[in-house]
C-alpha positions in Angstrom: 3.9 -19.4 12.9 1.2 -21.6 14.5 -2.3 -21.7 13.0 -5.2 -22.1 15.3 -7.7 -24.9 14.5 -10.5 -22.4 14.4 -8.8 -20.2 11.8 -7.8 -23.3 9.7 -11.4 -24.5 9.7 -12.7 -21.0 8.7 -10.4 -20.8 5.7 -11.1 -24.4 4.6 -14.8 -23.7 4.9 -14.5 -20.5 2.8 -12.4 -22.4 0.2 -14.6 -25.5 0.3 -15.8 -25.3 -3.4 -12.1 -25.7 -4.4 -11.6 -28.7 -2.1 -8.0 -27.7 -1.1 -5.7 -30.2 0.5 -4.2 -28.8 3.7 -0.8 -30.0 4.7 1.1 -29.2 7.9 4.3 -27.3 7.1 6.5 -26.6 10.1 4.0 -24.7 12.4 1.9 -23.5 9.4 -0.4 -25.1 6.9 0.1 -25.3 3.1 -2.9 -25.3 0.9 -2.6 -27.4 -2.2 -4.7 -27.9 -5.3 -3.8 -30.5 -7.9 -0.3 -30.9 -6.4 0.5 -27.2 -6.5 0.8 -25.1 -3.3 -1.4 -22.0 -3.8 -1.8 -20.8 -0.3 -0.2 -20.7 3.1 -1.7 -20.2 6.6 0.7 -18.9 9.3 0.0 -17.0 12.5 -3.7 -17.0 11.7 -3.1 -15.1 8.5 -3.8 -16.4 5.0 -1.3 -15.9 2.1 -1.9 -16.6 -1.5 0.6 -17.4 -4.3 1.4 -14.5 -6.6 3.4 -14.0 -9.8 3.9 -11.1 -12.2 0.3 -11.5 -13.4 -1.3 -11.2 -10.0 1.1 -9.4 -7.7 -0.1 -5.9 -8.6 -3.6 -6.6 -7.4 -2.3 -7.5 -4.0 -0.1 -4.5 -3.9 -3.0 -2.2 -4.9 -5.0 -3.7 -2.0 -2.1 -2.8 0.4 -1.0 -6.4 0.9 2.5 -7.4 1.7 4.7 -10.5 1.2 5.0 -13.3 3.7 7.7 -12.5 6.2 9.3 -14.5 9.0 12.3 -14.4 11.3 15.2 -16.8 10.7 17.3 -16.2 13.8 17.5 -12.4 14.0 17.1 -11.8 10.3 13.8 -11.1 8.6 13.2 -13.2 5.5 10.6 -12.2 2.9 9.0 -14.6 0.4 7.7 -12.5 -2.4 5.8 -15.5 -3.9 3.1 -15.3 -1.2 1.1 -12.2 -0.2 -1.3 -11.5 2.6 -4.9 -11.9 1.7 -6.7 -8.6 2.4 -8.9 -9.0 5.4 -12.1 -7.8 3.6 -11.9 -10.8 1.3 -12.8 -13.1 4.2 -16.2 -11.3 4.3 -16.6 -11.7 0.5 -16.4 -15.5 -0.2 -17.0 -15.3 -3.9 -14.2 -12.8 -4.4 -11.9 -14.8 -2.1 -12.6 -17.8 -4.4 -11.7 -15.8 -7.4 -8.4 -14.7 -5.8 -7.7 -18.3 -4.8 -8.3 -19.5 -8.3 -5.9 -16.9 -9.6 -3.4 -18.1 -7.0 -3.8 -21.7 -8.2 -3.0 -20.4 -11.7 0.1 -18.6 -10.4 1.2 -21.8 -8.6 0.8 -23.9 -11.7 2.7 -21.4 -13.8 5.5 -21.4 -11.2 5.6 -25.2 -11.3 5.7 -25.3 -15.1 8.6 -22.9 -15.1 10.5 -24.5 -12.2 13.9 -26.1 -12.9 14.1 -29.8 -12.1 15.3 -30.5 -8.5 18.9 -31.6 -8.2 20.5 -33.6 -5.5 22.3 -31.6 -2.8 25.0 -34.3 -2.7 25.8 -33.7 -6.4 25.2 -37.4 -7.1 23.8 -38.1 -10.5 20.8 -40.3 -10.7 20.3 -42.5 -13.8 17.0 -43.8 -15.1 16.9 -47.3 -16.3 15.5 -48.1 -19.7 12.8 -50.7 -20.0 15.3 -53.4 -20.7 17.3 -52.5 -17.5 20.2 -50.7 -19.2 21.2 -47.3 -18.0 21.0 -44.2 -20.2 
């Protein structure tokens, strides 16, 4: 899922008005805005976050979900769809789609359940006076 430096630079240049924060993720790059991951770069392909509000636009454009192989099994992440190639030639429209992806990422974060420990251990917060809840 490697991303070439040239492709990464191209996408960051196109998205410059949003000032996204790129973070290396495995061999890809996550694109973040305000703490929410709205995009993904993998194999020199750009993917944007979708939800029920935005997915149909991607499907009408012939886009498909992000897919990768885990061992010999193909895994599909329906939360990220391929950005149609023609958007890379239309920066203003790409920015509109990216802003919509930021909205989808924020909605997903707002609806996410709190993370729980895999060990099952409970974590207690301390009250200001040091007593536990």
